[in-house]
C-alpha positions as CSV (number, residue, x, y, z in Angstrom):
1,M,80.5,51.2,-9.6
2,A,77.5,48.9,-9.2
3,R,78.5,45.4,-8.0
4,D,77.9,42.3,-10.0
5,Q,74.4,41.0,-9.8
6,L,73.6,37.6,-8.3
7,V,73.7,34.9,-10.9
8,V,70.2,33.7,-10.0
9,L,68.7,37.2,-10.5
10,N,70.6,37.8,-13.7
11,A,69.3,34.4,-15.0
12,L,65.7,35.6,-14.4
13,D,66.5,39.0,-16.0
14,V,67.9,37.6,-19.3
15,A,65.7,34.5,-19.5
16,K,63.8,34.0,-22.8
17,T,60.0,34.2,-22.5
18,Q,59.0,30.6,-21.8
19,W,56.2,28.5,-20.4
20,Y,56.7,29.4,-16.7
21,H,56.1,33.1,-17.5
22,F,52.7,32.3,-19.0
23,T,51.9,30.0,-16.0
24,A,52.7,32.8,-13.6
25,I,50.6,35.3,-15.6
26,V,47.6,32.9,-15.5
27,I,48.0,32.0,-11.8
28,A,48.4,35.7,-10.8
29,G,46.0,36.9,-13.4
30,M,43.1,34.6,-12.3
31,G,43.4,36.3,-8.9
32,F,42.8,39.6,-10.6
33,F,40.0,38.1,-12.8
34,T,38.3,37.1,-9.5
35,D,39.0,40.5,-7.9
36,A,37.3,42.4,-10.7
37,Y,34.4,40.0,-10.9
38,D,33.8,40.3,-7.1
39,L,34.2,44.1,-7.0
40,F,32.1,45.0,-10.0
41,C,29.4,42.3,-10.0
42,I,27.5,44.1,-7.2
43,S,26.6,47.0,-9.5
44,L,24.7,44.4,-11.7
45,V,22.3,43.5,-8.8
46,T,21.8,46.7,-6.8
47,K,18.6,47.5,-8.7
48,L,17.3,44.0,-8.0
49,L,18.1,44.3,-4.3
50,G,16.2,47.6,-4.2
51,R,13.1,45.9,-5.8
52,I,13.3,42.8,-3.6
53,Y,13.8,44.5,-0.2
54,Y,12.6,48.1,-0.6
55,T,9.5,48.2,-2.8
56,K,6.6,49.8,-1.1
57,P,3.1,48.5,-2.0
58,G,1.2,50.8,-4.3
59,A,4.3,53.0,-5.2
60,P,4.4,54.2,-8.8
61,K,8.0,53.0,-9.2
62,P,9.8,49.9,-8.1
63,G,11.9,50.2,-4.9
64,T,15.5,51.3,-4.9
65,L,18.2,51.0,-2.2
66,P,18.1,54.1,0.1
67,P,21.3,56.3,-0.5
68,N,23.0,55.2,2.8
69,V,22.3,51.5,2.1
70,A,23.4,51.9,-1.6
71,A,26.6,53.6,-0.4
72,A,27.3,50.8,2.1
73,V,26.6,47.9,-0.3
74,N,28.7,49.4,-3.1
75,G,31.4,50.9,-1.0
76,V,32.1,48.5,1.8
77,A,34.2,46.2,-0.4
78,L,36.4,49.2,-1.5
79,C,37.0,50.0,2.2
80,G,38.0,46.3,2.8
81,T,40.2,46.4,-0.2
82,L,42.1,49.5,1.1
83,A,42.7,47.8,4.5
84,G,43.8,44.6,2.8
85,Q,46.2,46.3,0.5
86,L,48.0,47.9,3.4
87,F,48.0,44.8,5.7
88,F,48.8,42.1,3.1
89,G,51.3,44.4,1.4
90,W,53.2,44.7,4.7
91,L,52.8,40.9,5.4
92,G,54.1,40.0,2.0
93,D,57.4,41.5,2.8
94,K,57.5,40.0,6.3
95,L,56.4,36.4,5.6
96,G,57.0,36.0,1.9
97,R,54.8,36.4,-1.2
98,K,53.8,32.8,-1.5
99,K,52.5,32.2,2.1
100,V,50.4,35.3,2.1
101,Y,49.1,34.6,-1.5
102,G,47.3,31.5,-0.2
103,I,45.6,33.3,2.7
104,T,44.1,36.0,0.4
105,L,42.7,33.3,-1.9
106,I,41.0,31.3,0.9
107,L,39.5,34.5,2.2
108,M,38.1,35.4,-1.2
109,V,36.5,32.0,-1.7
110,I,34.9,31.9,1.7
111,C,33.5,35.4,1.5
112,S,32.2,35.1,-2.0
113,L,30.1,32.1,-0.9
114,A,29.1,33.8,2.3
115,S,28.0,37.0,0.5
116,G,25.5,34.9,-1.5
117,L,24.2,33.3,1.6
118,S,23.5,36.7,3.4
119,F,20.5,36.5,5.6
120,G,18.4,38.7,8.0
121,S,15.0,39.1,9.6
122,S,14.6,42.5,7.9
123,A,15.7,44.2,4.7
124,N,18.4,46.2,6.6
125,G,19.4,43.1,8.4
126,T,20.1,41.2,5.1
127,M,22.0,44.2,3.7
128,A,24.1,44.5,6.9
129,T,25.1,40.8,6.6
130,L,25.9,41.3,2.9
131,C,28.1,44.3,3.8
132,F,29.9,42.4,6.5
133,F,30.9,39.6,4.1
134,R,31.7,42.0,1.3
135,F,34.1,44.0,3.6
136,W,36.1,40.8,4.3
137,L,35.9,39.8,0.6
138,G,37.4,43.2,-0.2
139,F,40.1,42.6,2.5
140,G,41.2,39.5,0.6
141,I,41.0,41.2,-2.8
142,G,43.2,44.0,-1.4
143,G,46.0,41.5,-0.7
144,D,46.0,40.3,-4.3
145,Y,47.1,43.7,-5.6
146,P,50.6,44.0,-4.1
147,L,51.2,40.2,-4.1
148,S,50.2,39.6,-7.7
149,A,52.2,42.6,-9.0
150,T,55.3,41.8,-6.9
151,I,55.3,38.1,-7.8
152,M,55.0,38.8,-11.5
153,S,57.7,41.5,-11.4
154,E,60.1,39.3,-9.6
155,Y,59.5,36.3,-11.9
156,A,59.7,38.3,-15.2
157,N,62.7,39.1,-17.4
158,K,63.6,42.7,-17.8
159,K,62.8,42.9,-21.5
160,T,59.1,42.0,-21.2
161,R,58.5,42.7,-17.5
162,G,56.0,45.5,-18.1
163,A,53.9,43.5,-20.5
164,F,53.8,40.5,-18.0
165,I,52.7,42.7,-15.0
166,A,50.2,44.6,-17.3
167,A,48.8,41.2,-18.5
168,V,48.1,40.2,-14.9
169,F,46.2,43.5,-14.4
170,A,44.5,43.1,-17.8
171,M,42.7,40.0,-16.5
172,Q,40.6,42.6,-14.6
173,G,38.9,43.4,-17.9
174,F,38.0,39.8,-18.4
175,G,36.7,39.6,-14.8
176,I,34.4,42.6,-15.5
177,L,33.3,41.0,-18.7
178,A,32.7,37.7,-17.0
179,G,30.5,39.4,-14.4
180,G,28.3,40.7,-17.2
181,I,28.1,37.4,-19.0
182,V,27.3,35.4,-15.8
183,A,24.5,37.9,-15.0
184,L,23.2,37.7,-18.6
185,I,23.0,33.9,-18.5
186,V,21.5,33.6,-15.0
187,S,18.9,36.4,-15.6
188,A,18.0,35.1,-19.1
189,A,17.4,31.6,-17.7
190,F,15.2,32.9,-14.8
191,D,13.4,35.3,-17.1
192,H,12.6,32.4,-19.5
193,R,11.5,30.1,-16.7
194,F,9.5,32.5,-14.6
195,K,7.5,34.8,-16.8
196,A,6.4,38.0,-15.1
197,P,4.6,41.1,-16.2
198,S,6.2,44.6,-16.0
199,Y,5.9,46.6,-12.8
200,H,3.6,49.0,-14.7
201,E,1.2,46.2,-15.5
202,N,1.2,44.4,-12.2
203,P,3.6,45.6,-9.4
204,A,3.2,42.6,-7.2
205,A,3.6,40.0,-9.9
206,S,6.5,41.8,-11.6
207,L,8.9,40.4,-8.9
208,A,9.0,36.6,-9.1
209,P,9.8,35.1,-5.7
210,Q,12.7,33.2,-7.4
211,A,14.4,36.5,-8.3
212,D,16.0,36.4,-4.8
213,Y,18.2,33.5,-6.1
214,I,19.6,35.6,-9.0
215,W,21.8,38.0,-7.0
216,R,23.0,35.2,-4.7
217,I,24.1,33.0,-7.6
218,I,25.9,35.9,-9.3
219,L,27.8,36.9,-6.1
220,M,28.7,33.3,-5.2
221,F,30.1,32.5,-8.7
222,G,33.1,34.6,-7.8
223,A,34.4,31.7,-5.6
224,V,34.8,29.4,-8.7
225,P,37.8,31.0,-10.5
226,A,39.6,31.6,-7.1
227,A,39.1,28.0,-6.0
228,L,40.3,26.7,-9.3
229,T,43.7,28.4,-9.0
230,F,44.4,27.6,-5.3
231,Y,46.4,24.4,-6.1
232,W,48.6,26.1,-8.6
233,R,49.3,29.1,-6.3
234,M,50.5,26.7,-3.6
235,K,52.7,24.8,-6.1
236,M,54.5,28.0,-7.2
237,P,57.9,28.4,-5.5
238,E,58.7,31.6,-3.6
239,T,60.3,34.3,-5.8
240,A,64.1,34.2,-6.0
241,R,64.3,37.9,-5.1
242,Y,62.5,37.4,-1.9
243,T,64.4,34.2,-1.0
244,A,67.8,35.7,-1.8
245,L,67.5,39.4,-0.9
246,V,65.0,39.3,2.0
247,A,65.2,35.8,3.5
248,K,68.9,35.7,2.6
249,N,68.8,32.0,1.6
250,A,71.0,31.7,-1.5
251,K,70.8,27.9,-1.6
252,Q,67.0,27.8,-1.7
253,A,66.8,30.6,-4.3
254,A,69.2,28.8,-6.6
255,S,67.4,25.5,-6.1
256,D,63.9,27.0,-6.8
257,M,65.0,28.8,-9.9
258,S,67.0,25.9,-11.3
259,K,63.8,23.9,-11.4
260,V,61.8,26.8,-12.9
261,L,64.4,27.8,-15.6
262,N,65.7,24.2,-16.2
263,V,69.4,25.3,-15.8
264,E,72.1,24.8,-13.2
265,I,72.4,27.9,-11.1
266,E,75.4,28.6,-8.8
267,V,74.8,29.1,-5.1
268,E,76.3,32.4,-4.0
269,E,75.9,32.3,-0.2
270,E,78.8,34.7,0.4
271,K,77.7,37.2,-2.1
272,V,74.1,37.2,-0.6
273,Q,75.4,37.9,2.9
274,R,77.7,40.6,1.6
275,I,74.9,42.4,-0.3
276,A,72.6,42.1,2.7
277,Q,75.2,44.0,4.9
278,E,75.4,47.0,2.5
279,P,73.8,50.2,3.9
280,A,71.7,50.4,0.7
281,N,70.0,47.1,1.7
282,S,69.3,47.9,5.4
283,F,67.3,51.1,5.6
284,G,63.6,50.9,6.6
285,L,60.5,52.5,5.2
286,F,60.4,55.3,7.7
287,S,64.1,56.2,7.5
288,K,65.7,59.3,6.1
289,E,67.6,57.1,3.6
290,F,64.3,55.8,2.2
291,A,62.9,59.4,1.9
292,K,66.1,60.5,0.1
293,R,66.2,57.6,-2.3
294,H,62.5,56.7,-2.9
295,G,60.4,59.4,-1.2
296,L,59.5,61.2,-4.4
297,H,58.9,57.9,-6.2
298,L,56.4,56.9,-3.5
299,L,54.7,60.3,-3.7
300,G,54.5,59.9,-7.5
301,T,53.0,56.3,-7.3
302,T,50.5,57.1,-4.5
303,S,49.3,60.5,-5.9
304,T,48.9,59.3,-9.5
305,W,46.9,56.2,-8.5
306,F,44.8,58.3,-6.1
307,L,43.9,60.9,-8.8
308,L,43.3,58.2,-11.5
309,D,40.9,56.3,-9.3
310,I,38.9,59.4,-8.4
311,A,38.3,59.8,-12.2
312,F,37.9,56.1,-13.0
313,Y,35.4,55.2,-10.3
314,S,33.3,58.3,-10.8
315,Q,32.8,57.6,-14.5
316,N,29.5,55.9,-13.6
317,L,28.2,59.4,-13.0
318,F,27.0,59.6,-16.5
319,Q,26.6,55.9,-17.2
320,K,23.0,56.2,-16.2
321,D,22.5,59.1,-18.6
322,I,24.1,57.1,-21.4
323,F,22.3,53.9,-20.9
324,T,19.0,55.7,-20.8
325,A,19.9,58.0,-23.7
326,I,20.5,55.1,-26.1
327,N,17.6,53.1,-24.6
328,W,19.8,50.3,-23.4
329,I,18.0,50.5,-20.1
330,P,14.3,51.6,-20.3
331,P,12.5,53.1,-17.3
332,A,12.3,50.6,-14.4
333,A,8.5,50.5,-14.3
334,T,8.4,49.2,-17.9
335,M,10.2,46.0,-17.0
336,N,9.9,43.1,-14.5
337,A,12.7,42.7,-11.9
338,I,14.5,39.8,-13.7
339,H,14.5,41.5,-17.1
340,E,16.0,44.7,-15.6
341,V,19.0,42.6,-14.4
342,F,19.3,41.3,-18.0
343,R,19.3,44.8,-19.5
344,I,21.8,46.2,-17.0
345,A,24.1,43.2,-17.6
346,K,23.8,43.6,-21.4
347,A,24.8,47.3,-21.2
348,Q,27.8,46.7,-18.9
349,T,29.0,43.8,-21.0
350,L,28.9,45.9,-24.2
351,I,30.9,48.7,-22.5
352,A,33.5,46.2,-21.2
353,L,33.8,44.5,-24.6
354,C,34.1,47.7,-26.7
355,S,36.3,49.9,-24.5
356,T,37.5,48.4,-21.2
357,V,39.1,45.1,-22.4
358,P,40.8,46.6,-25.5
359,G,42.4,49.4,-23.5
360,Y,44.1,47.0,-21.1
361,W,45.6,44.9,-24.0
362,F,46.9,47.9,-25.9
363,T,48.9,48.6,-22.7
364,V,50.2,45.0,-22.6
365,A,51.2,45.1,-26.3
366,L,53.0,48.5,-26.1
367,I,54.2,49.1,-22.6
368,D,57.7,47.7,-23.2
369,H,58.0,49.7,-26.5
370,L,56.6,53.1,-25.5
371,G,57.5,52.9,-21.8
372,R,55.4,53.4,-18.7
373,F,56.0,57.2,-18.4
374,F,54.7,57.9,-22.0
375,I,51.6,55.7,-21.7
376,Q,50.7,57.2,-18.3
377,M,51.2,60.7,-19.5
378,M,49.2,60.1,-22.7
379,G,46.4,58.4,-20.8
380,F,46.0,61.3,-18.4
381,F,46.2,63.8,-21.3
382,F,43.4,62.1,-23.3
383,M,41.2,61.5,-20.2
384,T,41.5,65.3,-19.5
385,V,40.6,66.1,-23.1
386,F,37.6,63.8,-23.3
387,M,36.3,64.9,-19.8
388,F,36.3,68.5,-20.9
389,A,34.9,67.6,-24.3
390,I,31.9,66.0,-22.6
391,A,31.6,68.6,-19.8
392,I,31.8,71.9,-21.5
393,P,29.1,71.3,-24.2
394,Y,27.3,68.8,-21.8
395,H,23.8,70.1,-22.8
396,H,24.6,69.6,-26.4
397,W,25.5,65.9,-25.9
398,T,22.2,65.2,-24.0
399,L,20.1,66.2,-27.0
400,K,18.8,63.2,-28.9
401,P,20.6,63.6,-32.3
402,N,24.0,63.9,-30.5
403,R,23.8,60.8,-28.3
404,I,26.0,58.6,-30.4
405,G,28.8,61.2,-29.9
406,F,28.2,61.1,-26.2
407,V,28.6,57.3,-26.1
408,A,31.8,57.6,-28.2
409,M,33.4,60.2,-25.9
410,Y,32.4,58.1,-22.8
411,S,34.0,54.9,-24.4
412,L,37.2,56.8,-25.3
413,T,37.6,58.1,-21.7
414,F,37.4,54.5,-20.5
415,F,39.7,53.3,-23.3
416,F,42.5,55.8,-22.4
417,A,42.1,55.1,-18.7
418,N,43.0,51.5,-19.4
419,F,45.5,52.2,-22.2
420,G,47.0,54.7,-19.7
421,P,47.3,55.2,-15.9
422,N,44.8,52.5,-14.8
423,A,47.4,49.9,-16.0
424,T,50.7,51.8,-15.4
425,T,49.9,52.8,-11.8
426,F,49.7,49.1,-11.1
427,V,52.9,48.2,-12.9
428,V,55.4,50.8,-11.8
429,P,55.2,50.4,-7.9
430,A,56.1,46.7,-8.4
431,E,59.4,47.7,-10.2
432,I,61.0,50.7,-8.5
433,F,61.3,49.8,-4.8
434,P,63.7,47.5,-3.0
435,A,62.7,43.8,-2.6
436,R,62.3,44.0,1.2
437,L,59.8,46.9,0.8
438,R,58.4,46.2,-2.6
439,S,55.1,44.6,-1.6
440,T,54.6,47.2,1.2
441,C,55.1,50.2,-1.1
442,H,52.9,48.6,-3.8
443,G,50.2,48.1,-1.1
444,I,50.5,51.8,0.0
445,S,50.2,53.0,-3.6
446,A,47.2,50.8,-4.2
447,A,45.5,51.8,-1.0
448,A,45.9,55.5,-2.0
449,G,44.1,54.5,-5.2
450,K,41.3,52.9,-3.3
451,A,41.0,56.1,-1.2
452,G,40.5,57.9,-4.5
453,A,38.0,55.3,-5.6
454,I,35.9,55.8,-2.5
455,I,35.9,59.6,-3.1
456,G,35.1,59.1,-6.8
457,A,32.3,56.6,-6.3
458,F,30.6,58.4,-3.4
459,G,31.8,62.0,-3.2
460,F,30.9,62.5,-6.8
461,L,27.6,60.6,-6.5
462,Y,26.5,63.4,-4.2
463,A,28.3,66.2,-6.1
464,A,26.7,65.2,-9.4
465,Q,23.1,65.6,-8.1
466,N,21.1,68.4,-9.8
467,T,21.3,71.9,-8.3
468,D,17.5,71.9,-8.3
469,P,16.2,70.1,-5.1
470,T,13.2,68.9,-7.1
471,K,15.3,67.0,-9.6
472,T,17.7,65.1,-7.4
473,D,17.6,61.3,-7.0
474,A,15.5,60.1,-4.2
475,G,17.0,60.8,-0.8
476,Y,20.0,62.9,-2.1
477,P,20.6,66.6,-1.3
478,P,21.3,69.0,-4.2
479,G,24.9,69.0,-5.7
480,I,26.9,70.9,-8.3
481,G,25.4,68.9,-11.2
482,V,27.0,66.5,-13.7
483,R,28.5,69.2,-15.9
484,W,30.5,70.8,-13.1
485,S,31.4,67.4,-11.6
486,L,33.0,66.5,-15.0
487,I,34.9,69.8,-15.2
488,V,36.4,69.0,-11.7
489,L,37.3,65.5,-12.9
490,G,39.0,67.0,-16.0
491,I,41.2,69.2,-13.7
492,I,42.0,66.1,-11.5
493,N,43.2,64.3,-14.6
494,F,45.4,67.3,-15.5
495,I,46.9,67.2,-12.0
496,G,47.6,63.5,-12.6
497,M,49.8,64.5,-15.6
498,L,51.8,66.8,-13.3
499,F,52.4,64.1,-10.6
500,T,53.4,61.6,-13.4
501,L,56.6,63.7,-13.7
502,L,57.8,62.2,-10.3
503,V,57.5,58.6,-11.6
504,P,60.8,57.1,-13.1
505,E,60.9,55.1,-16.3
506,A,61.5,51.4,-15.6
507,K,61.6,50.1,-19.2
508,G,64.5,47.7,-19.9
509,K,66.2,48.0,-16.5
510,S,66.6,45.2,-13.9
511,L,64.7,45.6,-10.6
512,E,68.0,45.9,-8.7
513,E,69.2,48.7,-11.0
514,L,66.0,50.6,-10.3
515,S,66.0,50.1,-6.6
516,G,69.8,50.5,-6.1
517,E,70.0,47.1,-4.3
518,N,73.2,45.9,-6.1
519,A,75.0,49.2,-5.6
520,D,78.2,49.6,-3.6
521,E,78.0,52.0,-0.6
522,N,80.0,54.8,-2.4
523,D,77.8,54.3,-5.5
524,G,74.5,54.6,-3.6
525,E,74.3,58.4,-3.8
526,K,75.0,58.4,-7.5
527,Q,72.4,55.7,-8.2
528,A,69.7,57.3,-6.1
529,A,70.3,60.6,-7.8
530,S,70.1,59.1,-11.3
531,A,66.9,57.2,-10.3
532,R,65.3,60.4,-9.1
533,T,65.8,62.1,-12.4
534,A,65.0,59.2,-14.7
535,S,61.5,60.2,-15.7
536,V,61.8,59.6,-19.4
């Protein structure tokens, strides 16, 4: 039979929802708010960067970033995030969650400010500086994924753990929304103060010299929420699960959690040492025992996150069509540079408000009732349905009378990504692996997701180009077209449903039950076998 759980961990599992839970959500969540702001705010200013640095005198249209520069500016932070997820995930298990948490935050603050101060003697020089700082910004952001998820899962009680971890991730929606709102405020203020004609009327005058401040202010604002939470992150005690099960310091774990829970907790030094010596608590990541107990779980969490992010990050394929179709963003030549930023920010804010944010909070509300498995399977299913519903009659949706239906389908795809695998792929890896490998395994799963994001954002940017070479975007070779790209994405979502079958259901179980850490040696086989089959 499974041995008795440590008193300190049991106290956390059965604790009623109280103030420290909400404090932890806000502290960890503000990191995610900043992550989303920093990652997504670049898309608000890429058109402006093209106008400022790449407009050719006398050209009929304003300048745009060349494809290789656009790919670097948009994608370098994703590459940094992938590296940061692997490195800080591993470091979080070696040094402790709290120590590494502070390092990632400092990195994010410094690199947000530095991104806005990018300089260079040429257009490409300025973009290279921007890319350098955004890579390291992404590196810091990457660390926030495994650490925020692990800290929240190790602090939460087992009854509402899913909702708490999902609430941390849901702050991403508010970060995306904040990016749009900050860009709206800044661009509206500059547009009001520095009146300029459209590019069509006067190309040279349409770009006010002060427009260069706009993208810098928007990027630098990302340092504010990160800096505000630094003090509270440093005040948080290390999680009891790390202190007891990894650092093997029962006295410190009991002391820390006594303060947090306001109850006396017994120090179980002997039991901590005994549990640490069990074979179930000594195998490494690259061992046969890990492969036997958790190999399929890790395959399930990495593959589903990888497939989800290909679909999620490629959804901007048809964002341009939608915004143009409903006249949210008129042709660039009919606006001045600052007003274009305002229109793009307005469109992205409306999308975030109507479909992105609600999807996240549906997951928060229902994850501990419906379960992770059900929500992930349902999300992938509806994403598949809506991708095919847009793709198969694609030419029907692009006709003027049908454009409202097009927008509705697009919004629902986003909604079910967030009320679905975009949230659950973040939650589950923080619950099902042993404490000494939890942050590492979450980092590996998240990095697989970012690899999918890079494929989705850039592979499909090229794939979605028109098959006719005369109709491709400037500088791009012909592709398979938007319709076939969407059909491929529909198939990817369907494969995501199949790989979800490898992911166990974690609802209502303690972290030690899920990972097998409080099992006796002769019970390990049985517990590992039941964990492998617990998919519903």
